[in-house]
C-alpha positions in Angstrom: 98.0 86.7 92.8 96.1 88.1 95.8 97.6 91.5 96.6 96.9 93.8 99.6 98.1 97.4 99.4 98.3 99.2 102.7 98.4 102.9 103.7 99.5 103.0 107.3 98.0 105.0 110.1 100.4 107.6 111.3 101.7 107.6 114.9 99.2 109.5 117.1 101.7 112.2 117.8 102.4 112.9 114.1 101.0 116.2 112.8 100.1 116.0 109.1 97.4 116.4 106.5 95.4 113.6 108.1 95.0 115.8 111.2 92.9 118.2 109.0 91.4 115.8 106.4 91.7 112.4 105.0 92.3 112.1 101.3 91.9 109.0 99.2 95.0 106.8 98.9 95.5 107.8 95.2 99.0 106.3 95.0 97.6 102.9 96.0 94.5 103.3 93.7 96.9 103.9 90.8 98.9 100.8 91.6 95.7 98.8 92.0 94.4 99.8 88.6 97.5 98.4 86.8 97.6 95.3 89.0 93.9 94.6 88.4 94.3 95.2 84.7 97.0 92.5 84.8 94.7 89.9 86.4 95.5 90.3 90.1 93.0 90.3 92.9 93.7 93.6 94.7 92.4 95.2 97.9 93.4 98.5 99.5 93.6 98.7 103.2 93.5 102.3 104.6 94.6 101.9 108.2 93.7 105.6 108.8 90.1 104.6 108.6 90.1 101.0 109.7 88.9 99.9 113.1 90.0 96.3 113.0 93.6 95.3 113.6 95.9 94.5 110.7 96.2 90.8 111.6 92.4 90.5 111.2 92.5 91.8 107.7 95.5 89.6 106.8 93.7 86.5 108.1 90.4 87.4 106.2 92.1 88.0 102.8 95.2 85.9 103.1 97.2 87.8 100.4 100.2 86.4 98.6 101.8 89.8 98.5 101.5 92.9 100.7 102.7 96.3 99.6 103.0 99.0 102.2 103.6 102.7 101.4 104.6 105.5 103.8 106.7 108.5 104.7 109.7 109.0 107.0 107.3 109.2 110.0 106.0 105.7 109.2 109.3 103.7 109.3 108.6 102.1 112.7 104.9 101.5 111.9 105.8 99.9 108.6 108.3 97.5 110.3 105.7 96.6 112.9 103.1 95.9 110.1 105.7 93.7 108.4 106.2 91.8 111.7 102.5 91.4 112.2 102.0 90.1 108.6 104.9 87.5 108.9 103.4 86.4 112.3 100.2 85.4 110.4 102.1 83.7 107.5 105.8 83.7 106.7 104.8 82.8 103.1 103.4 86.3 102.4 105.8 88.5 100.5 106.1 91.9 102.2 107.2 94.9 100.1 107.7 98.5 101.0 107.4 101.4 98.5 106.7 105.1 98.4 108.6 108.3 98.7 110.8 107.4 101.6 111.5 103.9 100.4 112.6 105.3 97.0 115.1 107.7 98.6 116.3 105.7 101.7 116.0 102.0 101.0 118.4 101.3 103.9 115.7 102.4 106.4 113.7 99.3 105.5 116.3 96.7 105.9 114.4 94.4 108.2 114.0 90.6 108.7 110.3 90.9 108.0 110.5 93.0 104.8 111.2 91.0 101.7 111.5 93.8 99.1 111.9 97.5 98.9 110.5 98.9 95.6 112.0 102.1 94.5 109.5 102.7 91.7 106.0 101.7 90.6 107.5 99.9 87.6 109.7 97.8 89.9 106.5 96.6 91.7 104.7 95.9 88.5 107.6 93.8 87.1 107.9 92.0 90.5 104.2 91.1 90.2 104.6 89.9 86.7 102.7 92.7 85.0 103.2 93.6 81.4 104.7 97.1 80.8 102.7 99.5 82.9 102.1 102.0 80.1 100.5 99.3 78.0 98.5 98.0 81.0 96.6 101.3 81.7 93.3 101.3 79.8 93.3 105.0 79.1 96.7 104.7 77.3 94.8 103.0 74.5 92.2 105.7 73.9 91.9 107.2 70.5 93.9 110.4 70.0 90.8 112.4 69.7 89.9 111.7 73.4 93.4 112.6 74.7 94.4 116.0 75.9 97.7 117.2 74.4 
């Protein structure tokens, strides 16, 4: 399955860590690691850094599944992203996850959002992955290489 994971760009009036520095989207990188290990083609789209519009990226990659993460300040942005994605293709499954989606699923009830994932495991199972703990390569390291 072709999967696109998106970190949204915050609203320009939002004050947050990205005002001072931009960190890697580690939460999406972790998801991507498990998804890739399970045979999926995965790309991460960091809209904080991207210059092209979301629709351009969707058209170029044409994913089967798009996962969007975000915080409370991203609700409107995430819904707009979902609308943009569905305008390109109604066949693309749009899912939302992350801290806010886990706590307040009702904030993402929207005609353009197909699924709200309340845990990483829920996403992995939806994408047909084997048990996430078995899928991570470092989980199979010899005990001598693991820190207790």
